[in-house]
C-alpha positions as a Markdown table, in Angstrom:
| # | Residue | x | y | z |
|---|---|---|---|---|
| 1 | Met | -5.1 | -12.0 | -7.3 |
| 2 | Val | -3.5 | -12.7 | -3.9 |
| 3 | Gln | -4.2 | -10.7 | -0.7 |
| 4 | Lys | -1.5 | -9.7 | 1.7 |
| 5 | Lys | -1.3 | -7.6 | 4.9 |
| 6 | Val | -0.2 | -3.9 | 4.0 |
| 7 | Leu | 2.6 | -4.3 | 6.2 |
| 8 | Glu | 3.8 | -7.3 | 4.5 |
| 9 | Leu | 4.4 | -5.2 | 1.1 |
| 10 | Lys | 7.9 | -4.6 | -0.4 |
| 11 | Glu | 9.0 | -2.2 | -2.9 |
| 12 | Gly | 8.6 | -3.7 | -6.3 |
| 13 | Asp | 5.2 | -5.5 | -5.5 |
| 14 | Ile | 2.3 | -4.9 | -8.1 |
| 15 | Ile | -0.9 | -4.0 | -6.1 |
| 16 | Leu | -4.4 | -3.1 | -7.4 |
| 17 | Val | -5.3 | 0.4 | -6.5 |
| 18 | Tyr | -8.7 | 1.9 | -7.5 |
| 19 | Gly | -8.9 | -0.5 | -10.3 |
| 20 | Asp | -5.4 | 0.1 | -11.7 |
| 21 | Lys | -2.3 | -2.0 | -11.3 |
| 22 | Ala | 0.5 | -0.2 | -9.7 |
| 23 | Ile | 4.2 | -1.0 | -8.5 |
| 24 | Val | 5.1 | 0.0 | -4.7 |
| 25 | Lys | 8.0 | 2.6 | -5.3 |
| 26 | Lys | 8.1 | 3.4 | -1.3 |
| 27 | Ile | 6.4 | 2.1 | 2.0 |
| 28 | Glu | 6.5 | 4.0 | 5.4 |
| 29 | Ser | 4.9 | 2.9 | 8.6 |
| 30 | Ser | 4.0 | 4.9 | 11.6 |
| 31 | Gly | 4.0 | 4.1 | 15.1 |
| 32 | Lys | 0.7 | 3.4 | 17.1 |
| 33 | Gly | -1.7 | 6.6 | 17.1 |
| 34 | Ile | -3.0 | 8.1 | 20.3 |
| 35 | Lys | -6.7 | 8.2 | 19.2 |
| 36 | Gln | -7.0 | 4.9 | 17.4 |
| 37 | Gly | -3.9 | 3.1 | 18.6 |
| 38 | Lys | -3.3 | 1.3 | 15.3 |
| 39 | Val | -0.2 | 1.2 | 12.9 |
| 40 | Lys | -0.9 | 2.8 | 9.5 |
| 41 | Cys | 1.3 | 2.6 | 6.3 |
| 42 | Arg | 1.8 | 5.4 | 3.7 |
| 43 | Ile | 2.5 | 3.6 | 0.2 |
| 44 | Glu | 3.7 | 5.5 | -2.6 |
| 45 | Ala | 3.1 | 3.6 | -6.0 |
| 46 | Glu | 3.1 | 4.4 | -9.7 |
| 47 | Thr | 0.4 | 3.0 | -12.1 |
| 48 | Ile | 1.8 | 0.6 | -14.7 |
| 49 | Asp | -0.4 | 1.9 | -17.6 |
| 50 | Glu | 0.0 | 5.7 | -17.2 |
| 51 | Lys | 2.8 | 6.1 | -14.9 |
| 52 | Lys | 0.8 | 8.2 | -12.7 |
| 53 | Ser | 1.9 | 8.6 | -8.8 |
| 54 | Ile | -0.6 | 7.4 | -6.2 |
| 55 | Val | -0.4 | 7.8 | -2.5 |
| 56 | Val | -2.5 | 5.6 | -0.4 |
| 57 | Ile | -2.6 | 5.5 | 3.5 |
| 58 | Arg | -4.0 | 2.1 | 5.0 |
| 59 | Leu | -4.0 | 0.4 | 8.4 |
| 60 | Ala | -1.2 | -2.1 | 8.7 |
| 61 | Glu | -3.5 | -5.0 | 9.2 |
| 62 | Glu | -5.6 | -4.3 | 6.4 |
| 63 | Met | -5.5 | -6.8 | 3.5 |
| 64 | Ile | -4.6 | -5.5 | -0.3 |
| 65 | Glu | -4.8 | -7.3 | -3.4 |
| 66 | Thr | -1.4 | -8.0 | -5.0 |
| 67 | Glu | -0.1 | -10.0 | -8.0 |
């Protein structure tokens, strides 16, 4: 597995979320927040095995495991 910054993810990438492999369906990023001053990303993904929808919110500079 390779690690990427969340901001570098694209639709169709396979990521590891909560121990399951999932395909990124949509990714949105917000502007800098007032309190923390950091960009956040909202990732909508679907697990490969169960076809279950997952929504994850992470900081843009955080690393996430990809395939």
